[in-house]
LUMSELUM-706590 format. One record per residue (C-alpha): x, y, z; residue in one letter. Coordinates in pm, whole numbers, plus 32768, in hexadecimal, padded with zeros to 4 digits. Layout:
# LUMSELUM-706590
XYZA
...
***
This chain:
# LUMSELUM-706590
4528F603B3C4X
43C2F5B1B363X
4333F46EB2E5X
41ECF415B241X
4107F363B336X
4062F2AAB219X
417BF1B2B1E1X
41E2F082B2A6X
4344F018B2E9X
43A9EEC6B261X
43EDEDD5B37BX
4532ED50B2F0X
45E6ED58B1A7X
46CAEC2BB1AAX
47D7EC1AB0A3X
47B4EB0BAF9FX
48F4EA67B019X
4854EA21B168X
4757E936B0CDX
4846E84FB019X
48B0E772B13BX
4821E613B10CX
4724E5A9B20EX
47F2E47CB271X
4923E553B2BFX
484FE648B383X
47C4E52EB456X
4921E4A8B490X
49A0E5F8B505X
4881E622B5F4X
48D9E4D9B697X
4A1AE56AB72EX
49CFE624B871X
4AA9E757B839X
4A3EE78FB6D2X
48D4E749B72AX
48E7E84EB83DX
4988E94FB75AX
4890E90EB642X
4766E939B726X
4805EA6CB7C5X
483BEB08B672X
46DAEABFB5F4X
462EEB2AB733X
46F1EC6DB74EX
46A9ECD4B5ECX
453DECDFB650X
44EDECA0B7BAX
437EEC3FB7AAX
4375EB46B68AX
4356EA10B761X
4248EA99B842X
4123EA16B77BX
40EBE8F8B688X
4003E8E3B55EX
3ED3E88BB629X
3E7CE8B4B794X
3DDEE79DB85FX
3C96E7F3B7B8X
3CE2E7F8B644X
3BB0E8CFB607X
3C6BE9F6B699X
3D4FEAA5B5A7X
3E87EB29B654X
3EE2EC64B59BX
3FF9ECDBB678X
4083EE21B5F2X
41F0EDDDB630X
4252EF0FB564X
4184EFF8B63AX
42AAF03FB721X
438CF08CB5FBX
428AF171B558X
4247F220B6A2X
43BDF252B6D0X
43DEF2E3B574X
42B3F3C9B5A7X
433EF446B6F2X
4480F49BB63BX
43C9F57EB544X
440FF6F1B542X
430AF7D4B5E2X
4293F832B482X
41C4F703B415X
41E7F6B4B2A3X
40AAF60DB21DX
411DF5D9B0B9X
41C8F4A3B033X
433EF49DB051X
43D3F34BB00CX
4536F3D2B02AX
450DF461B188X
447AF318B1F9X
4598F250B168X
469DF33EB1F6X
4613F317B354X
4606F19FB336X
4768F19AB2AAX
47DFF269B3D1X
4745F16DB4C1X
47E6F04EB407X
493DF0F0B40BX
4927F134B57FX
48C5EFCCB5CAX
49C8EF47B4DCX
4ADFF00EB583X
4A81EF80B6D6X
4A77EE14B662X
4B8FEE13B562X
4CA2ED8DB644X
4BCCEC7EB6E3X
4B3AEC0CB598X
4C92EBF7B4FEX
4CF3EB02B60DX
4BB3EA43B5E1X
4BEBEA24B46BX
4D4EE9A2B499X
4CDCE899B592X
4BB5E835B4BDX
4C85E80FB383X
4D80E739B43AX
4C70E655B4BDX
4BCFE63DB365X
4D17E5C4B2CFX
4D3DE4C8B3E8X
4BDCE445B3B9X
4C06E421B244X
4D47E35CB276X
4CB0E27BB37EX
4B64E24AB2C8X
4AAFE284B40CX
4941E21AB407X
485AE349B3FFX
477CE394B526X
464BE472B4FEX
4627E5CCB58DX
4539E5F1B6ABX
43DCE5FEB60FX
430AE723B67EX
41A8E6CCB613X
411CE7B2B50BX
425EE871B4CCX
4310E87DB380X
4458E905B304X
4496EA2BB21FX
4606EA06B1E3X
467CE9C0B347X
456EEA8EB3F0X
443DE9EEB48AX
42E3EA79B449X
417AEA0DB461X
407FEA10B346X
3F91EAF0B407X
4098EBF7B455X
4165EC1FB319X
4196EBC2B1ADX
42DFEB42B124X
4338EBCCAFCEX
443BEB28AEEEX
44ACEA51B00FX
4563EB6CB0BEX
4484EC9EB0F4X
4373ECBBB1FCX
4249EDA9B1F8X
4161EDC1B327X
3FEEED7AB33DX
3F15EEADB381X
3DA1EEBCB3C7X
3D88ED45B385X
3E08ED82B225X
3F56ED32B188X
402BEE5AB129X
40CDEE3FAFD5X
4233EE7DAF77X
4290EFA6AE9EX
4406EFCEAE77X
4485EFDAAFDCX
4339F045B06FX
41F2EF9CB0D4X
4094F02BB0A4X
3F22EFDBB0CBX
3E8AEFADAF6FX
3D36F03BAFCCX
3DD8F18FB00AX
3F09F190AF27X
3F9BF0F6ADF1X
40F8F0B1AD6EX
4179F168AC3DX
42DBF127ABC3X
434FF0CAAD1EX
42AEF1F6ADC7X
4179F1F2AEA5X
4068F2E1AE32X
3F20F337AEE4X
3DD9F2D0AE47X
3CDFF3D9ADE3X
3C3AF471AF14X
3D43F3FBB00AX
3DBAF50FB0F3X
3F2DF4E4B12FX
3F1CF579B289X
3E2BF46EB2FEX
3EE3F371B3D0X
3E88F207B3A1X
3E05F144B4C4X
3F1BF099B57FX
3E48EF78B5FBX
3D31EEA7B572X
3C20EF43B4A1X
3B1FEEEBB5A8X
3B0BEE2FB6ECX
3A14ED38B65DX
3A57EC4BB543X
3932EB5BB517X
3990EA0AB48DX
38BAE93CB3A1X
38FAE7C8B36EX
3843E6CEB295X
388DE560B24AX
37D0E4BFB12BX
37F1E35AB0AFX
37ACE2F5AF49X
386BE1B1AF14X
3979E198AEA1X
39A2E307AEFCX
39C2E397B05AX
3993E510B055X
39F3E604B166X
39A3E778B160X
3A4DE85AB25EX
3A4DE9D4B26AX
3A7EEAFBB350X
3AEFEC5FB31EX
3C4EEBF4B2BBX
3C04EAF0B1AFX
3B05EA16B0FFX
3B6FE8B8B099X
3AD3E77EB00DX
3B86E634B042X
3B24E503AF76X
3BAFE3AEAFD1X
3B79E29AAED3X
3BC0E131AF25X
3B57DFEEAE79X
3A19DF4BAEFAX
3A49DDD8AEC1X
391EDD00AE5CX
383CDE31AE42X
37EEDE0CACD1X
3872DF6EACA2X
398EDFCDABBBX
3AD0DF90AC7AX
3B91E0D0ACAFX
3CF4E0FBAD29X
3D4DE19DAE76X
3D4DE315AE4EX
3D5DE448AF2DX
3CD5E589AE96X
3CC7E6E2AF35X
3C08E7F9AE87X
3BEAE96CAED6X
3AFAEA74AE4EX
3C1BEB64AE7EX
3CBCEB6AAD27X
3BE7EA3DACC0X
3D1BE97CAD25X
3D83E83EADCEX
3E5FE70BADDAX
3E20E59CAD93X
3F07E47BADE5X
3EE4E311AD78X
3F63E1EBAE41X
3FA0E07CADFDX
4009DF57AED5X
4180DF24AEF9X
4156DDADAEE0X
40BEDD23ADA3X
3FE5DC2AAE5DX
3F5EDD29AF58X
3E17DDEAAF44X
3E42DF50AFB4X
3D27E00DB05CX
3D40E16BB0E9X
3C61E226B1DAX
3C5BE356B2BAX
3C68E321B431X
3BB5E3EBB539X
3C92E4FBB5CAX
3CCCE4BEB73DX
3BFBE59FB818X
3AFCE608B710X
39E4E554B65EX
3A5CE58AB4FBX
3B6AE51AB40DX
3BEFE663B380X
3C38E7BCB40BX
3C82E907B365X
3DD0E9B2B34CX
3E0DEB06B2B2X
3DD6EAD4B13FX
3DA6E960B15DX
3D4FE82AB223X
3DEBE71CB2FAX
3D8AE5BDB367X
3E09E45DB3AAX
3E19E368B28AX
3E46E1F4B2C2X
3EDAE0EBB1DAX
3E79DF82B21EX
3FBDDF0EB17AX
40FDDFA9B0FDX
40B6E09EAFE3X
415AE159AEC6X
40F8E2B6AE60X
40F8E289ACE7X
407EE3D7AC66X
4033E534ACE2X
3F7DE63FAC1AX
3F93E794ACC1X
3EFBE8E0AC57X
3DAFE925ABAEX
3C77E851ABD0X
3C5EE86EAA57X
3DB3E7C8AA3AX
3D46E6B9AB2DX
3C04E682AA6AX
3CCBE660A928X
3D7DE53AA9C5X
3C58E49EAA7FX
3B71E4B5A953X
3C6AE481A83AX
3DBDE40DA8BEX
3E52E54DA836X
3F86E5DFA8DEX
403AE724A890X
41B1E6E8A89AX
41FFE852A8F1X
4122E836AA24X
418DE6D8AA88X
42FEE726AA67X
42D7E835AB6EX
4257E743AC79X
4361E71CAD88X
4375E600AE82X
4469E603AFA2X
44ACE578B0FAX
44BAE683B209X
45B4E665B328X
44ACE5E9B41DX
443DE4C7B33DX
4317E57DB29DX
42DAE53CB12DX
4286E67DB073X
41F9E6ADAF17X
41E4E80BAE8BX
41C5E8CEAD4DX
41F9EA3AACF3X
40E0EAAAAC0DX
411CEB39AAB7X
4108EC97AB4BX
424FEC4CAC04X
41B2ECCCAD46X
409EEBE5ADBBX
40FFEA96AE52X
403CE961AEB8X
40BDE86FAFBDX
405EE714B034X
4116E66EB152X
4104E519B1F8X
4190E501B358X
419FE3B3B40EX
40B5E3A6B538X
4187E29DB5E6X
42AEE1C6B589X
424DE1AEB41BX
4360E1F2B31FX
4340E28AB1C5X
4459E293B0C8X
4485E32CAF71X
450DE250AE5EX
4537E2FBAD13X
4408E3DBACE8X
431DE30CADBEX
42D3E309AF31X
42B2E1BBAFE1X
41EAE1A4B123X
41EBE094B226X
409CE00FB29BX
400AE0FDB39DX
3F7CE258B3D2X
400AE3A4B35EX
3FA3E509B39CX
3F62E5A9B249X
3F54E721B222X
3F00E7D2B0DDX
3F08E948B0AEX
3F4BEA5DAFB7X
3F85EBD2AFBEX
3E87EC41AEB7X
3DA7ED55AF45X
3C76ECCDAFF8X
3B12ED2FAFA0X
3A2CEDCBB0A3X
3936ECB6B0EEX
37CFECF7B158X
3760EC3DB28DX
3621EB72B285X
3559EC87B331X
35E6ED85B23AX
3576ECBEB10AX
3409ECB0B17AX
3303EDBCB1B1X
3273EDF5B30BX
313AED2AB2C5X
3208EBF7B267X
32FEEBE2B388X
3244EAB1B40CX
32D2E9ECB2E7X
3425E9EBB395X
33A3E902B4A1X
32A4E855B3C1X
3391E80CB2A0X
34EFE82EB334X
35A6E76BB227X
350AE82DB108X
3537E984B1A7X
369FE932B1FEX
36D7E8D3B092X
3632EA15B01BX
371BEADAB0FCX
384BEA1BB07EX
37F9EA85AF19X
3799EBEEAF6CX
3885ED15AF7CX
385CEE8CAF8DX
38C7EEB2AE21X
382CED7DAD7DX
37AAEC1EADAFX
3858EAE9AD28X
37ACE9C8AC7CX
3809E88BAD37X
390EE7B2ADD9X
3A03E733AD86X
39FFE760AC0DX
3964E8B9ABE8X
39E6E994AD03X
39DCEACFAC30X
38DFEBBCAB98X
37E8EB2AAA9BX
36E8EC22AA18X
35D0EB32A9C1X
35EBEA74AB07X
35EDEBB2ABD4X
34C3EC52AB2AX
33EAEB18AB27X
343AEAEEAC98X
33D4EC56ACD9X
3286EC26AC29X
322EEAEBACEAX
32C4EB50AE39X
325EECC0AE3FX
3142EC8DAF3DX
3244EC2DB046X
337DECEFAFDFX
33F9EE2AB088X
33BEEF6AAFC5X
344CF0C9AFCFX
35B5F13AAFE2X
3695F01FB051X
3586EF1AB013X
3594EDE4AF3EX
34A9EE61AE2EX
357CEF93ADE3X
36BCEEC5ADF3X
362FEDE8ACDDX
35B3EF09AC08X
36F0EFD7AC30X
37C7EEABABD4X
36FEEE73AA96X
370AEFE0AA2DX
387AF00CAA85X
38DAEEF9A990X
380DEF65A861X
38D0EF89A71EX
38B1F0FFA6EFX
38F6F0DEA57BX
37CFF007A514X
3700EFDCA650X
373CEE68A681X
3718EDF1A7E7X
3830ED26A87FX
37FAEBB1A89CX
392FEB55A966X
3A36EC2DAA08X
3B9DEBB6A9EDX
3C7AEC30AB08X
3DBCEBDBABB9X
3EC0EAF7AB1FX
3DE7EA93A9F7X
3DABEBFFA99CX
3F22EC39A994X
3F47EB05A8B9X
3E3DEB7AA7C1X
3ED7ECD4A7B7X
402AEC39A76BX
3F8DEB71A64FX
3F21ECBEA5BAX
4079ED58A5E8X
4009EE2EA70DX
40D2EE42A84EX
3FB0EE76A93CX
3EF1EDD6AA58X
3DADEE8AA9FCX
3C6FEDBDAA07X
3BD0ED49A8C4X
3A6BECF0A86FX
39D5EBE5A792X
38C4EC7FA6B7X
386BEB54A5DDX
3711EB10A670X
35DAEBA8A5D6X
34E4EB79A6F5X
358AEC43A80CX
353BED90A763X
33C6ED51A789X
33CFECF9A8FAX
345DEE4FA955X
332EEF2EA906X
3245EE28A99DX
3307EE31AAE5X
3327EFADAADEX
31B1EFD1AAAFX
3162EEE3ABCDX
3235EFB6ACB9X
3221F11DAC3EX
30ADF10EABEBX
3023EFE9ACAFX
30D1F024ADFDX
3089F153AEDCX
31F4F150AF4DX
326CF139ADE8X
3192F25DAD7DX
3232F333AE89X
3391F2BFAE39X
3391F2C7ACBDX
340DF42BAC8EX
3531F406AD7DX
3585F2B0ACF3X
3587F30DAB82X
366EF43AABACX
3782F363AC3FX
38C3F34CAB77X
3944F1FCAB01X
3A90F18BAB8FX
3AC2F016AB4FX
3B0FEFF5A9DBX
3C1BF0E3A95EX
3B68F15AA81FX
3A2CF1ABA8E6X
3ACBF288A9EDX
3A32F3DFA9EBX
38EAF36CA952X
37B4F372AA2CX
36D1F24AAA68X
35C7F305A9A3X
36B6F324A87BX
3713F1B6A87DX
35B8F127A8ACX
3538F204A794X
362DF161A6A1X
3593F00CA6EFX
342CF089A6CFX
347EF130A583X
351BEFEBA509X
33DDEF2DA55EX
3303F02AA4A9X
33EDF01EA380X
3403EEA3A360X
328EEE61A38FX
320DEF5BA28EX
3234EE84A156X
314FED6BA1CAX
3037EE62A20BX
3055EEDAA0A5X
3082ED80A00FX
3033EC56A0F2X
3110EB50A050X
320EEA5DA0E0X
3333EB2DA069X
32C4EC50A142X
32B2EB88A285X
33CDEB9EA381X
34E7EAB3A31BX
361EEA3DA3CFX
374CEB10A37DX
3818EAA9A251X
3911E999A29EX
387AE94BA3F3X
37D0E7FDA43FX
3733E889A57DX
366EE9BEA5D8X
3576E97CA6EFX
355AE8B2A82FX
358AE760A781X
36EFE7C5A742X
3792E675A701X
37ECE641A595X
36CBE54FA55CX
35D2E5EAA64CX
34FEE683A537X
3510E54EA45DX
35E5E609A363X
34E4E71BA331X
3532E88AA2F3X
33EBE931A35BX
3393E8EBA4C8X
322CE8B6A537X
323EE965A689X
32E7EAA1A608X
31F5EAE3A4ECX
30A8EA7EA584X
30DBEAFFA6E7X
320FEBD2A72CX
31E9ECC2A609X
307AED1EA645X
30B3ED2FA7BFX
31DBEE19A78EX
3112EEF6A6A2X
2FF7EF0CA79FX
30F8EF70A8A7X
318FF07CA7C6X
3034F10BA788X
2FF7F118A8FFX
3149F1B7A950X
3118F2BAA840X
2FB8F30BA8BBX
304EF350AA13X
3136F454A97DX
326FF384A9BEX
32D4F399A84EX
329AF50AA7FAX
3362F4FBA6B5X
3258F41EA615X
30FDF4ADA654X
3075F3D0A53CX
30CAF28CA5EAX
2F9CF260A6CFX
2EB4F220A5A9X
2FB5F199A4B5X
3042F092A5A0X
2EEBF028A61DX
2E65EFF5A4BDX
2F9AEF33A458X
2F89EE5BA592X
2E26EDECA541X
2E8AED9EA3DBX
2FABECBFA447X
2ED3EC22A553X
2DC6EBB9A45CX
2E92EB63A328X
2FC7EAA2A398X
2F2DE96EA43AX
2EB1E8C8A2F6X
3016E8B3A26EX
3070E7B5A37DX
2F31E6E7A38FX
2F4AE56CA36DX
2E1DE485A355X
2E38E30BA337X
2CFEE235A2F7X
2CB8E13CA40EX
2CFDE001A343X
2E45E087A2BCX
2EA6E0FFA418X
2E75DF9FA4A1X
2F57DF0AA396X
3060E013A3D1X
3067DFD1A547X
3086DE59A50EX
31ACDE91A425X
3252DF80A516X
3230DE8CA639X
32CBDD76A56DX
33EBDE48A4ECX
3438DEEDA639X
3420DDACA706X
333BDE54A7FFX
32D2DD4BA8FCX
31ACDDF9A99DX
303FDDA8A968X
2FA4DE5AA840X
2E33DE53A7E8X
2E11DEF5A694X
2C96DEBCA693X
2C7EDFEDA772X
2CC1E0BDA63BX
2B5CE0DBA5C0X
2B75E23BA532X
2C7DE2F4A46AX
2DBDE348A520X
2DFFE4BDA511X
2F2BE586A584X
3012E69EA514X
3168E63AA48EX
32B0E6A7A529X
3327E76FA3FEX
330FE7AFA28AX
3409E76CA173X
348CE632A21AX
3588E56BA14DX
34DDE5BDA003X
338AE574A0A0X
328EE68CA0D0X
3257E639A23FX
32FCE573A358X
31D1E49FA3C0X
323BE46AA528X
3132E48AA637X
31B3E570A749X
316CE63EA880X
31A8E794A7E5X
3031E7D8A7ECX
3080E85EA947X
3108E9A4A8B9X
2FC6EA01A80CX
2EF7E994A939X
2FC4EA64AA2BX
301BEB98A95EX
2EE1EBDCA892X
2D6CEC0FA8C7X
2D06EBCCA761X
2BB7EC48A6E4X
2B7EEB74A5ABX
2A7CEA94A654X
2A7BE974A55CX
2BF5E965A55AX
2C0CE981A6D6X
2B16E866A716X
2BC4E783A61CX
2D1AE7D4A6ADX
2CADE78AA813X
2C07E647A7A7X
2D3FE5B5A704X
2E18E628A827X
2D38E570A91EX
2D34E439A840X
2EAFE424A834X
2ED7E45DA9AAX
2DDEE34BA9FFX
2E54E247A902X
2F6BE162A97CX
30B2E14EA8BEX
30E2E0EDA7A6X
2F7BE150A74BX
2FB0E29EA7F6X
30A3E345A8E6X
3044E2BCAA3AX
3119E1D7AB14X
3124E19DAC88X
3268E266AC9CX
31DBE395ABE5X
317FE419AA8EX
3282E3C5A988X
32F0E4FCA8CFX
32F4E441A783X
324AE311A6EBX
32BCE2ACA58BX
31C1E190A55EX
3105E252A450X
3236E2EAA3A7X
31EEE238A259X
335AE249A1EEX
336FE3BFA223X
3479E392A332X
356DE289A39FX
34CBE1D5A4C9X
3627E18FA554X
3647E303A598X
3535E2DBA69CX
35A4E1D0A792X
359DE1B0A90CX
370AE21FA907X
36C5E351A82CX
36CFE4A5A8D3X
3587E50AA82DX
3501E3B0A7E0X
3428E2BEA8A6X
3474E37AA9E6X
33C5E45AAAE3X
341DE5C8AB1CX
339BE651AC63X
335BE7B6ABF2X
3289E73BAACEX
31A7E68CABCAX
3197E7D1AC8CX
313FE8ADAB62X
3042E7AFAADFX
2F91E7A6AC31X
2F98E922AC50X
2F1FE947AAE8X
2DF6E85EAB11X
2D99E913AC50X
2DABEA61AB9FX
2CBEE9ECAA91X
2BCBE950AB89X
2BD6EA90AC51X
2B4FEB52AB29X
2A03EAA2AB61X
29CAEB8DAC85X
29E8ECC2ABA8X
28BDED84AB2AX
2929ED3FA9C2X
297AEBD4A9FDX
29E8EB02A8D2X
28FDEA11A822X
29A6E8D7A8A8X
292EE930AA04X
27C7E8F2A997X
281BE7ABA8EAX
27EBE6C1AA12X
2898E594A977X
29C6E65DA904X
29E2E71CAA4AX
29E0E5D8AB12X
2ADDE540AA24X
2BC9E664AA6AX
2B90E647ABE1X
2BDBE4D2ABCDX
2D21E51FAB1CX
2D78E626AC23X
2D3CE534AD42X
2DEFE414AC97X
2F1BE4F3AC5DX
2F21E55DADC9X
2EFFE3F6AE3DX
3037E3A1AD77X
30ECE4D7ADF5X
30A1E483AF5FX
3108E31AAF27X
3260E39AAEBEX
3286E4A5AFC5X
33E4E42EB025X
346AE476AEC9X
33C0E5BEAE73X
34EBE69DAEBEX
35CBE5D7ADD2X
3610E651AC73X
35A4E522ABAAX
357DE3AFABEEX
3547E26EAB2FX
34BFE114AB78X
34DFDFA1AB47X
33B5DEBAAB2AX
33A1DD91AC13X
32A7DCCBACE0X
3189DD66AC20X
31DDDED3AC62X
32C7DFF1AC18X
33E9E01BAD08X
3489E171AD3EX
35F4E173ACCEX
36F1E292ACB8X
372FE2EEAB4EX
38A7E2C5AB70X
3879E160ABECX
37CCE0F0AAA9X
38BDE051A9B0X
38B3E100A862X
38E9E072A707X
3A41DFE1A6C8X
3B47E0F3A6AFX
3A63E1F9A74BX
3AB5E289A8A1X
397DE2A5A97CX
3915E401A9EBX
3914E447AB5DX
37F9E514ABE9X
3808E612AD01X
3788E5A4AE53X
3701E705AE82X
3690E7F1AD70X
360FE953AD9BX
34D4E92BACC9X
348CE7DCAD6EX
3457E89AAEB4X
331EE93CAE26X
323CE852AEEBX
3283E93EB00CX
3181EA1EAF63X
30BBE92FAE89X
2FC5E873AF68X
2E9CE793AF2BX
2D48E83FAF34X
2C72E746AFF0X
2B35E7F7AF86X
2B55E735AE40X
2B4CE5E7AEF5X
29DAE5D3AEA6X
2900E65AAD90X
2817E782ADCDX
26AAE722ADF4X
2636E822ACFDX
***
């Protein structure tokens, strides 16, 4: 008999009947010596090594991955015939396993029959007597799958009665009666099939993938949020503990435990309340004994100790996709089909377990709470009740893990010193970086976002690893893989895991295939800019471009079989097609608009972020001409051989867009009128800071957020989107360039509400001069794109100003370089901006933050802690965001700290 060495034997398939005994009866039975002995004998002899190791060793940083099936697999392999069969044969595997089961069953049949008779008799007796239940002996870290014990790091329990082993620090998945590693195989109608390129004769490793498994741990506080990042080669997890901060002035939030995983963009959130109405519940994580941290990894998840300062009730659990969790956190929306599948049960050892089978009917997520001492938890109805005390929580899932890049792998050789110089930021960059893509931020955006990835590449490229397996190519390949091959649109957000299955079901499709959101209009233009920076601007990229572009796509089903060159060409052709009309007729109607029916289309992607406008400022005045310049450059390098006309055509069109789009968005307010408008705004907004309108001695000039805003020609909101044109373009219209730089410097240097400057950063929007063109209430300190600070905008603004100042060293330097007053004005703005950036160094890696005004100054405040208008749920911000890590590469040039003498 031959078996396929690619499959793994399930550890135990327990019949459904074996799981129906109530926990109380099981505890009662175990309290009688004879039955207890027989039970333990039966369990231990089904699998002899199960009790030999708990969930965590003395040092929780170690990950015990004991291969308890190795002996069984070795036994099966030794039983093979001399003629090794390297194909897949599910039947031969099952036959051999069945033979083993029959042999064991025949040996134990008589004894087990006696055991069953005795046990049944005792059960009847206990039911009649009403004997008080006693708990089974608790073995720390072990759980039950049916009646079989297992540990999270060594196996996965499917459907409550079927165990699959862990292999190579990855969970094997169930397929019929078999288990398989998803990176090598897939399940099709209950049969395991090899993935393309997998050689069936290759035996999997029987131990760990490597002897080393570096662990990364990060604890970040942003009251009322405590964030913990933990990752190693078996999992990457973010844990967020939220607890009310009394008398802080912040919005009071209820106790909440949230766990988020980049794997599947999935997670679980549970909400607690005090059992007693007059009690105030606070929760926190406790340091794990023996190590200086509060959480540790398990395979596919995380574990830690959570403490309740009073008795608590678990009121609600949302399990599955981060998108589903966000729907509830941001809008109190729950999907009944998903919520109805959440199971809560008490395990025989007193552990409380929550779980849910995903919509694919394969993937499962688990969360357990095990008392650390004498604490007791009970389930009443659908809610768990916990006594005051500390509990070991463990959360895990069996969705395939991504291959994470370590901190050294994310950076090029010249930037390795950043690991010791900026350990928190480089650890965060590693947490978001994988061999196949980067994700946008934690906890809310742990999936692929095209815009975020490509902007991060542009700003971080000086420090990122290049070449095959490097971060730059991971970002570019992810963007190209997800292009819509039909019309060339670049993917904004990838939808994977449970939410992808849900969206497919909504469309009548029974599939788990990933989907992409193509509603944005700006992401298309970032792609050629990023490609040009790497394939033309980088020596490594120039060497790699041929090999890279001939790769075949494999992520999105409709793109499989197409090369990267094919897919990227569809996007470049779309750009050339959609930008042609404006060159022929430069009118508003021929500018780039948001897509029909969509209120969003660029980075200010909240519904009111553009002030209701349909034609975004950044896309038309910066992204389009920059993309056209990049296409001209790529074509000149011979990378686009099918369009030999593009080098000249794209360059000419780029200059036309560059010179002719800016006037559409220009706003100029006379000084006297500007003073009156600021006074009115201060009165209506109840701003309590000091405002000196007499500083406005010249017209206020800026470029509005968008056009066609609520039946107004322009949304007259001052903003930071000048940074795109500063960073992406070297414009040559000298009069226009000097004027543009002058107004940018003015608005950076002027304090809010005259300009954009505050002590916590540049506000991304200021509606003081809106003149009725927008609703000022859409731009508040609680608004996602309102009176708030975005870190990456500070980064791009600083890099953009430096790029323009750097042109003054060129042989064909721009006119502003010779205008001493203007040049110094720009340098002043550059240094003021950097002063503010350095003053807020502790917040720069965050996504977005807000402020309150008190004691004569602005006070940094997390966005989610700012109360919003009545009936509006505040938006949480991510404690770490990919594009907010760009200050790893963007640094202050101290040569501009003084003016040149000549």
